[in-house]
C-alpha atoms as an extended CHARMM CRD file, in Angstrom:
* protein
*
       103  EXT
         1         1  UNK       CA             -2.0780000000      -16.2780000000       10.6570000000  PROA      1               0.0000000000
         2         2  UNK       CA              1.1210000000      -15.7060000000       12.6010000000  PROA      2               0.0000000000
         3         3  UNK       CA              2.8170000000      -18.5900000000       10.8970000000  PROA      3               0.0000000000
         4         4  UNK       CA              2.1120000000      -17.1010000000        7.4110000000  PROA      4               0.0000000000
         5         5  UNK       CA              3.4510000000      -13.6370000000        8.1470000000  PROA      5               0.0000000000
         6         6  UNK       CA              7.0270000000      -14.1480000000        7.2370000000  PROA      6               0.0000000000
         7         7  UNK       CA              5.9490000000      -15.6600000000        3.9140000000  PROA      7               0.0000000000
         8         8  UNK       CA              3.6030000000      -12.5860000000        3.2540000000  PROA      8               0.0000000000
         9         9  UNK       CA              6.3290000000      -10.1510000000        4.1420000000  PROA      9               0.0000000000
        10        10  UNK       CA              8.9300000000      -11.9160000000        2.0560000000  PROA      10              0.0000000000
        11        11  UNK       CA              6.4770000000      -11.9190000000       -0.9720000000  PROA      11              0.0000000000
        12        12  UNK       CA              5.5260000000       -8.3350000000       -0.6360000000  PROA      12              0.0000000000
        13        13  UNK       CA              9.2950000000       -7.4030000000       -0.3520000000  PROA      13              0.0000000000
        14        14  UNK       CA             10.1530000000       -9.3420000000       -3.5730000000  PROA      14              0.0000000000
        15        15  UNK       CA              7.4160000000       -7.8300000000       -5.5880000000  PROA      15              0.0000000000
        16        16  UNK       CA              8.1240000000       -4.2260000000       -4.7210000000  PROA      16              0.0000000000
        17        17  UNK       CA              8.8850000000       -2.3620000000       -8.0070000000  PROA      17              0.0000000000
        18        18  UNK       CA             12.1510000000       -0.3050000000       -8.5110000000  PROA      18              0.0000000000
        19        19  UNK       CA             10.1250000000        2.8270000000       -8.0320000000  PROA      19              0.0000000000
        20        20  UNK       CA              9.1130000000        1.7710000000       -4.5490000000  PROA      20              0.0000000000
        21        21  UNK       CA              5.5390000000        0.9230000000       -5.6260000000  PROA      21              0.0000000000
        22        22  UNK       CA              3.6760000000       -2.4170000000       -5.8360000000  PROA      22              0.0000000000
        23        23  UNK       CA              2.0930000000       -1.2450000000       -9.1630000000  PROA      23              0.0000000000
        24        24  UNK       CA             -0.9430000000        0.8730000000       -8.7960000000  PROA      24              0.0000000000
        25        25  UNK       CA             -1.4990000000        3.3360000000       -5.9860000000  PROA      25              0.0000000000
        26        26  UNK       CA             -4.1370000000        1.0610000000       -4.4790000000  PROA      26              0.0000000000
        27        27  UNK       CA             -1.8230000000       -1.9860000000       -4.5960000000  PROA      27              0.0000000000
        28        28  UNK       CA              0.9750000000        0.1830000000       -3.0980000000  PROA      28              0.0000000000
        29        29  UNK       CA             -1.3680000000        1.2800000000       -0.2160000000  PROA      29              0.0000000000
        30        30  UNK       CA             -2.5900000000       -2.2480000000        0.4510000000  PROA      30              0.0000000000
        31        31  UNK       CA              0.9840000000       -3.6620000000        0.5380000000  PROA      31              0.0000000000
        32        32  UNK       CA              2.0940000000       -0.9560000000        2.8630000000  PROA      32              0.0000000000
        33        33  UNK       CA             -0.7410000000       -1.5380000000        5.2980000000  PROA      33              0.0000000000
        34        34  UNK       CA             -0.0690000000       -5.2190000000        5.2520000000  PROA      34              0.0000000000
        35        35  UNK       CA              3.6510000000       -4.7840000000        6.0620000000  PROA      35              0.0000000000
        36        36  UNK       CA              2.8740000000       -2.4910000000        8.8330000000  PROA      36              0.0000000000
        37        37  UNK       CA              0.3330000000       -4.7000000000       10.2640000000  PROA      37              0.0000000000
        38        38  UNK       CA              2.7970000000       -7.5240000000        9.9860000000  PROA      38              0.0000000000
        39        39  UNK       CA              5.1620000000       -5.2760000000       12.0600000000  PROA      39              0.0000000000
        40        40  UNK       CA              7.7240000000       -5.1630000000        9.1920000000  PROA      40              0.0000000000
        41        41  UNK       CA             10.2550000000       -2.2520000000        9.8180000000  PROA      41              0.0000000000
        42        42  UNK       CA             12.5970000000       -2.2560000000        6.8070000000  PROA      42              0.0000000000
        43        43  UNK       CA             13.4510000000        0.1700000000        4.0830000000  PROA      43              0.0000000000
        44        44  UNK       CA             10.5740000000       -1.0040000000        1.7260000000  PROA      44              0.0000000000
        45        45  UNK       CA              8.0670000000        1.0980000000        3.7990000000  PROA      45              0.0000000000
        46        46  UNK       CA              9.9840000000        4.3430000000        3.2940000000  PROA      46              0.0000000000
        47        47  UNK       CA             10.3480000000        3.6790000000       -0.5150000000  PROA      47              0.0000000000
        48        48  UNK       CA              6.7140000000        2.7140000000       -0.7190000000  PROA      48              0.0000000000
        49        49  UNK       CA              5.4860000000        5.8240000000        1.1700000000  PROA      49              0.0000000000
        50        50  UNK       CA              7.6420000000        7.9380000000       -1.2090000000  PROA      50              0.0000000000
        51        51  UNK       CA              6.0900000000        6.2110000000       -4.2220000000  PROA      51              0.0000000000
        52        52  UNK       CA              2.5930000000        6.7260000000       -2.8600000000  PROA      52              0.0000000000
        53        53  UNK       CA              3.1820000000       10.4180000000       -2.0900000000  PROA      53              0.0000000000
        54        54  UNK       CA              4.5430000000       10.9290000000       -5.5830000000  PROA      54              0.0000000000
        55        55  UNK       CA              1.2970000000        9.7530000000       -7.0680000000  PROA      55              0.0000000000
        56        56  UNK       CA             -0.9540000000       11.8940000000       -4.9180000000  PROA      56              0.0000000000
        57        57  UNK       CA             -3.0420000000       14.3760000000       -6.9300000000  PROA      57              0.0000000000
        58        58  UNK       CA             -3.2230000000       18.0900000000       -6.4110000000  PROA      58              0.0000000000
        59        59  UNK       CA             -6.5410000000       17.8420000000       -4.6840000000  PROA      59              0.0000000000
        60        60  UNK       CA             -5.0340000000       15.2520000000       -2.1150000000  PROA      60              0.0000000000
        61        61  UNK       CA             -6.5860000000       12.2480000000       -3.7120000000  PROA      61              0.0000000000
        62        62  UNK       CA             -5.1160000000        9.2460000000       -5.4630000000  PROA      62              0.0000000000
        63        63  UNK       CA             -6.3820000000        7.7370000000       -8.9040000000  PROA      63              0.0000000000
        64        64  UNK       CA             -8.8150000000        4.8410000000       -8.7580000000  PROA      64              0.0000000000
        65        65  UNK       CA             -7.3590000000        1.4180000000       -8.7680000000  PROA      65              0.0000000000
        66        66  UNK       CA             -8.9850000000       -1.9230000000       -9.5580000000  PROA      66              0.0000000000
        67        67  UNK       CA            -10.2630000000       -3.4230000000       -6.3750000000  PROA      67              0.0000000000
        68        68  UNK       CA            -12.3620000000       -6.2110000000       -7.8140000000  PROA      68              0.0000000000
        69        69  UNK       CA            -12.3800000000       -7.7920000000      -11.2020000000  PROA      69              0.0000000000
        70        70  UNK       CA            -15.5430000000       -9.4210000000      -12.2280000000  PROA      70              0.0000000000
        71        71  UNK       CA            -16.0580000000      -12.3050000000      -14.6210000000  PROA      71              0.0000000000
        72        72  UNK       CA            -15.6490000000      -12.1510000000      -17.4420000000  PROA      72              0.0000000000
        73        73  UNK       CA            -12.6230000000       -9.9960000000      -16.9510000000  PROA      73              0.0000000000
        74        74  UNK       CA            -14.0920000000       -7.0450000000      -18.7060000000  PROA      74              0.0000000000
        75        75  UNK       CA            -15.6470000000       -5.6720000000      -15.4280000000  PROA      75              0.0000000000
        76        76  UNK       CA            -13.5120000000       -3.6740000000      -13.1500000000  PROA      76              0.0000000000
        77        77  UNK       CA            -14.5610000000       -2.0530000000       -9.8330000000  PROA      77              0.0000000000
        78        78  UNK       CA            -12.6240000000        0.4970000000       -8.0020000000  PROA      78              0.0000000000
        79        79  UNK       CA            -12.9280000000        4.1990000000       -7.0150000000  PROA      79              0.0000000000
        80        80  UNK       CA            -10.7800000000        7.1620000000       -6.2630000000  PROA      80              0.0000000000
        81        81  UNK       CA            -12.3860000000        7.1490000000       -2.9000000000  PROA      81              0.0000000000
        82        82  UNK       CA            -11.3400000000        3.5250000000       -2.0790000000  PROA      82              0.0000000000
        83        83  UNK       CA             -7.7350000000        4.1150000000       -3.2560000000  PROA      83              0.0000000000
        84        84  UNK       CA             -7.5410000000        7.3970000000       -1.2970000000  PROA      84              0.0000000000
        85        85  UNK       CA             -8.9510000000        5.7700000000        1.9230000000  PROA      85              0.0000000000
        86        86  UNK       CA             -6.3230000000        2.9810000000        1.8420000000  PROA      86              0.0000000000
        87        87  UNK       CA             -3.5810000000        5.4690000000        1.0440000000  PROA      87              0.0000000000
        88        88  UNK       CA             -4.6210000000        7.6350000000        3.9620000000  PROA      88              0.0000000000
        89        89  UNK       CA             -4.5310000000        4.6540000000        6.1700000000  PROA      89              0.0000000000
        90        90  UNK       CA             -1.0050000000        3.6980000000        4.9960000000  PROA      90              0.0000000000
        91        91  UNK       CA              0.2300000000        7.2000000000        5.6030000000  PROA      91              0.0000000000
        92        92  UNK       CA             -1.4040000000        7.5010000000        9.0280000000  PROA      92              0.0000000000
        93        93  UNK       CA             -0.1290000000        4.1850000000       10.1980000000  PROA      93              0.0000000000
        94        94  UNK       CA              3.4240000000        5.0650000000        8.9480000000  PROA      94              0.0000000000
        95        95  UNK       CA              3.4680000000        8.4840000000       10.5280000000  PROA      95              0.0000000000
        96        96  UNK       CA              1.8840000000        7.2520000000       13.7490000000  PROA      96              0.0000000000
        97        97  UNK       CA              4.4940000000        4.3760000000       14.1000000000  PROA      97              0.0000000000
        98        98  UNK       CA              7.4600000000        6.6370000000       12.9830000000  PROA      98              0.0000000000
        99        99  UNK       CA              6.5660000000        9.4650000000       15.3660000000  PROA      99              0.0000000000
       100       100  UNK       CA              5.3090000000        7.2330000000       18.1760000000  PROA      100             0.0000000000
       101       101  UNK       CA              8.4170000000        5.0340000000       18.1680000000  PROA      101             0.0000000000
       102       102  UNK       CA              6.3430000000        1.8780000000       17.7980000000  PROA      102             0.0000000000
       103       103  UNK       CA              8.9310000000        0.3240000000       15.3880000000  PROA      103             0.0000000000
């Protein structure tokens, strides 16, 4: 997997949207987790975190994102809980690494 990391990081950086997201809140959270797990330390993280926080609901959750698309393509699976869990993971990793100096 180590050999693929530079390619994954490059692809994620290239697909980041101008608003800092990677599309949906779920896609953004998953991209952030992947970048941090790959030990990426660039500006894309801060922009992604800001985009994620901008989409957080008043109750602390994030809207459901499509996690699985069944065939035919009219079936979509996802939940507010799954999106919120990945968003919380991304925020926790970002905060822990930022505050713990693990960059």
